[in-house]
N, C-alpha and C positions, 0 to 999 in steps of 0.2 A: 620521458615526458614529451608530448607533442606540442609544437607551437604553430598555430595557424593564423594567417592574416584574414582568411575568409574560409568558412566551412563549405565544402562541396559535397556532392552526393557520394563521391569516392572516399570521403573521410568517415563514412558511416557503414557499419555492417548490420544487416537485418538478421536477427536471430528468431527463428520460428520453431518453438518447441512443439512437437507433434506426438500424438498417440491416437492411431486409427482415425486419420483425417483424410482419407482417400477422396471424399466427395468435395473437399475444399482446397487441398494443398496446391493442386495445379492452377486453380483460379487465382489463388493468392500470389503465387510466384509470377504468373503472367501479368498480373496487375502491378506488381512491384517493378518488373522489367519495363512495363509501359511508362511508369513514372520515372524511369532512369536509374533505378537501383540495381546494381549487378553484384555487389558484395552480399551474398545471401548464404546463411548457414541454416540448414535444417538439422535440429538435434532431436533425434527420435528416441522414444521410450519403449522401443521394441514392439512396434505396431504389428498386429496380426493380419492387417489388410494390405492393400497395395500402396500405402502412403510412401514408403521408401522407394518403391519402383517408380512411381509417378514423379517424385522429386528428382531422382537421378536422371530420369528421361528429360527433365527440363534443364539439365546441366548445372545444377547447383551442388554445393558441397553438402554431403550428408554424413553426420557423425552419430554415434550412439552414446546416450548419456550413461554415466556411471552412477548407479543407485536409482532409487525410485522417487517419483514426484517431480513437479515442475521446478522446484528449487535446485534439485540435483541436475536437471537439464541445463539451467542457466549457468550453474557452477562449472559444468563440463564445457559449455560453449565458450565462455570467456577466455579459456585457455587457447582457443583457436583464432580469436579475433586479433587482427593486425591493424585495426583502425582506431582512432582516438575516441570514437563514439559508437555506441550500440543502440539500436532500436529493437526492443522486444515486442513482438506481435503474436497474439494468439492466431493459430493457423486454421481457424474455422470460418474465415471469410467475413467475420463480423466487423472488422476494422478496416475502413477504406485507406488504401495506401497514399492517397493524395494528401492526407494530413501530415505525413512525415515532413514535408517541406516546412510546415508551420512549427513543428517541433524543433527543426534545425535552426530556424530563425532566432530562437532563444537560447541555443546551446552554449554560446559564449558567456552568457550572463548567469546561467543556472547549471547546476550539476545534474539535476533530474527534471524533466518536463513530462508530465503525465497527460495523456489524451483523455479528458473527462467526457464520459458518455452523456452529453446533454441532449443531443438530438437523437430521435429514434428510440427513445426509452420504452416505447410500447413493445419493442422486441426483447426487452428484459422481462422475465416473469415477475408478476406483481410481488410475490413473496421475496424474490431476490432484490427487487427495488427497495422494499422496506428494510431488508437486512443490510443492504449497502448503505442506506441512510444512517442506520444505527452505528455501523462501523465507521463511517465518515465522522459522525459527531463525536464518537468516543476517541478516535485517533486525533482529531483536531483539538479536543479538550486536553488530552494527555501530552501532546507534543507541541502545542502552541502554534499549529498551522491553520490554514484556511483552505484546505483541499476539498474539491467537490466530488472526487471519485478515486479514493486511494487504492481501490481494488481493481482499477482498470487494467486490462491486459495489453495495453499499448502505451509505451513510454520510451523516452530517450534518456540514456544515462551515460555519463563519461566512463570510458573503459577502465581507467585507473581506479575510479570509485567502485565499479562493479567487482574488480579484482580484490578490493580491500575488505569485502564483506565475508562473514563466516558461513553464511547460508545454513544456519542451524534450525530455522523454522521449517516445518514440514509442508509439503504440497503447495496448496493455494495461498499459504501465508507468505509466499515469496514477495509479493508486491508490498505488503506492509513492512516487511523486514528491510527492503531497499529504502522505502520512504522514511522509515524510522531512523535508519543510519544517516541519511542525508540531512534530515530535519535536525538531528541531534549533534551533528558534527559541523557542517558548513551552513546549514539552514538555507541553502540555495536550491529551493524546490518550489515548483509552481505547476499550474496546469493550464490547458487550453481546451475550449469546447470542440468536440468532434461528434460525428454521427455514428450511431451503432446500428448495424444491419442484422437481419435475421440469420442465425447461424445455419451452416450446412452440416448435417450429421447430428449424432446424438449428443446432448449436453452431458458434461461430466461433473458439474458442480451440483451438490445436493445440500439440503438444509443443514446437515451436520457439519459441513465445511464452514458455514457461517459462524457457528459456535466455536469451532476450532480457531478461526481467524480472530474472533473477539478475545479468546483466551490468550492467543499469542501477542496481541496488541498490549495486553496487560503485562505479559512477560517481558516484552521489549521495553516497556516503560521502566521496569525494574532494572534492566540492563543499562539503558542509556541515560536514565534520569532517576536514580534511586532516591535522591533527595525529595523530588516531587512526589514519588510514590509513597515514601514514608510520611511526608507531611500531609498528603491528601488522606491517607488512612487515619492520621491523627485528628484531622478536622471532622471526622465522622462523629466524634464525641459531642459535637455541637447539638446533635439531635437529642440524646438523652438529657443534655444540659437544659435545653429548651423545655423539655417535658417536666423536669424537676422544678424549674423556675416558674413555669405556668401553674403547676400544682401549688407551689408556695404562695403565689400571688392570689389564687382563688381562695385558698384557706384564709389568707389575711383579709381580703376584701369582703368576702361573703360571710365568714364565720368568726373573724377577729382572732384567729389562731396564728401565733407566730412560730415559725420553724427556722430558728437562727442557723442551726448546723446545716440543714438542707439548703438554705439560701446561700451560705458560704460555699458549700460543695458545688451547687449549680453554677454559681458565678465563676468559681475556679475552673470548672470544666468548660464553660463557655469561653472564657478568656484563652484557655489552652487551645481550644478548637479553632477560634478565630485567628490566633497567632499561627497555628499550623497551616490553616488555609491561606493566609497571607504569604507565608514563606513558600508554600507550594506554587502559588501564582508567580512570585518573584523568581523562583528557580527556573521557570520556563523562559525567562528573558535575560537572565544574568549569565 
């Protein structure tokens, strides 16, 4: 375990997962160096272009990931990190390196700090912006957080935390797995606003990835907070309970017909549902 009086740039390793990023990787490395960051690891997913060649020409450490997907890239990279903090950045030039200093400012207080893409959102396709909003709302609801961009590709995380994660989610669900782990264990997670630039090269994220991430958020809820998951499922019976009670009330008010059994059933279901919902909410904070 590292003990630091003050965090310096030498205490941070920048991890750049790459897959065919020849148009951007050189610019990203140059920008990082300009900002004073020299601990840089490029973890490559066996690019077929000049990504590895360009990275090596810049004098940075290049390793090849074991397995496929971004999650396997980070799982591979953490084994090579020798500093107490890691900053993960997509290597497509969308994330300005100048914001790393802002992440570091909060590193002693939090286990993970996410760079939330607040500025320059026009550079995110409209459908992706909508999808990200749905994912943020779902994640915040299920994990009791208030994050603005849980799927951001730029964040700082403590190395010991990164090494304690299983990396079981596939591909682009990496970010939600990291956030879910921190939110459910220490709850020391926050974000800062950053600018997002237009990417260089072809995008890799498709619509199907959004549905996969949403599914994985639900899976992570079951893993990290099964009580909440069970209780929130139980609270769903409030809906049929309200339908039954509404029907009973209409029959009684407008037709004078009494349905004692249905009234008891609806009331019982409503009580159970409300109790489950209350317990689900409490489980987020206890």
